[in-house]
C-alpha positions in Angstrom: -68.6 -45.5 -36.4 -66.7 -42.4 -37.6 -64.5 -40.4 -35.3 -63.9 -36.7 -36.0 -61.1 -34.5 -34.7 -62.2 -32.3 -31.8 -63.2 -28.8 -32.7 -64.8 -26.1 -30.6 -66.6 -23.8 -32.9 -63.8 -24.2 -35.5 -61.0 -23.4 -33.1 -58.8 -26.0 -31.4 -59.2 -26.4 -27.7 -56.9 -24.5 -25.4 -54.6 -26.7 -23.4 -53.1 -25.4 -20.2 -50.1 -27.7 -19.7 -47.5 -25.2 -18.4 -49.6 -23.4 -15.8 -52.1 -24.5 -13.2 -55.7 -24.3 -14.2 -57.2 -20.7 -14.1 -59.7 -21.5 -11.4 -57.1 -23.2 -9.2 -54.7 -20.3 -9.5 -57.4 -17.7 -9.0 -58.6 -19.6 -6.0 -55.1 -19.8 -4.5 -54.5 -16.1 -4.9 -58.0 -15.3 -3.5 -57.4 -17.6 -0.5 -54.0 -16.0 0.1 -55.5 -12.5 0.0 -58.3 -13.5 2.4 -55.9 -14.9 5.0 -53.1 -12.3 4.6 -52.7 -9.6 7.2 -52.6 -5.9 6.1 -55.1 -6.1 3.3 -58.9 -6.3 3.3 -59.5 -7.9 -0.1 -63.2 -8.5 0.2 -63.8 -6.2 -2.8 -60.9 -7.4 -4.9 -61.4 -9.7 -7.8 -58.7 -12.1 -9.1 -58.5 -13.3 -12.7 -55.7 -15.4 -14.2 -54.5 -16.1 -17.7 -51.7 -18.6 -17.7 -49.4 -17.4 -14.9 -50.4 -13.8 -15.2 -52.8 -12.6 -12.4 -54.9 -9.5 -12.6 -56.1 -7.9 -9.4 -59.0 -5.4 -9.7 -61.4 -3.8 -7.3 -61.3 -1.5 -4.3 -59.5 -1.5 -0.9 -59.9 0.9 2.0 -56.5 2.6 2.1 -53.7 3.1 -0.5 -51.2 1.0 1.5 -53.4 -2.1 0.9 -52.8 -1.9 -2.9 -49.1 -2.7 -2.6 -49.8 -5.4 0.1 -52.3 -7.1 -2.2 -49.7 -7.3 -5.0 -47.1 -8.6 -2.7 -49.3 -11.4 -1.5 -50.3 -12.3 -5.0 -46.7 -12.5 -6.1 -46.0 -15.0 -3.3 -48.5 -17.6 -4.6 -47.0 -20.6 -6.4 -47.7 -20.5 -10.1 -48.0 -16.7 -10.4 -45.5 -15.4 -12.9 -46.6 -11.8 -13.1 -49.2 -9.5 -11.4 -51.2 -6.7 -13.0 -52.5 -4.5 -10.2 -55.6 -2.5 -11.1 -56.7 -2.1 -7.5 -57.9 1.3 -6.4 -58.3 2.9 -3.0 -61.5 4.3 -1.6 -59.6 6.8 0.6 -57.7 9.6 -1.1 -54.0 9.4 -0.9 -51.9 12.1 0.8 -50.9 13.6 -2.6 -54.5 14.0 -3.6 -55.2 16.1 -0.5 -52.1 18.3 -0.8 -52.7 22.0 -1.6 -51.9 22.8 -5.2 -49.6 25.8 -5.9 -51.2 28.9 -7.3 
């Protein structure tokens, strides 16, 4: 019997030794967002690469954007947060009259 080195389409396998598995970290952040007060994260998606978490999607009001990032930063294993969440409601500055 001949044993060969493991190759996945000619690239070595990616080993995640330093950080929790992506699915575990994504699940932990999603669970934290779902149970946190001050944010309705039902339309927010969480993706992780290493310890970096990306939040994307929509929330109802602009204040929930910062709250979602705050909650994600509080999860163990998260090293940085990229916040791409947008609000469905316009912010105060978007409604302010523009000077002529």
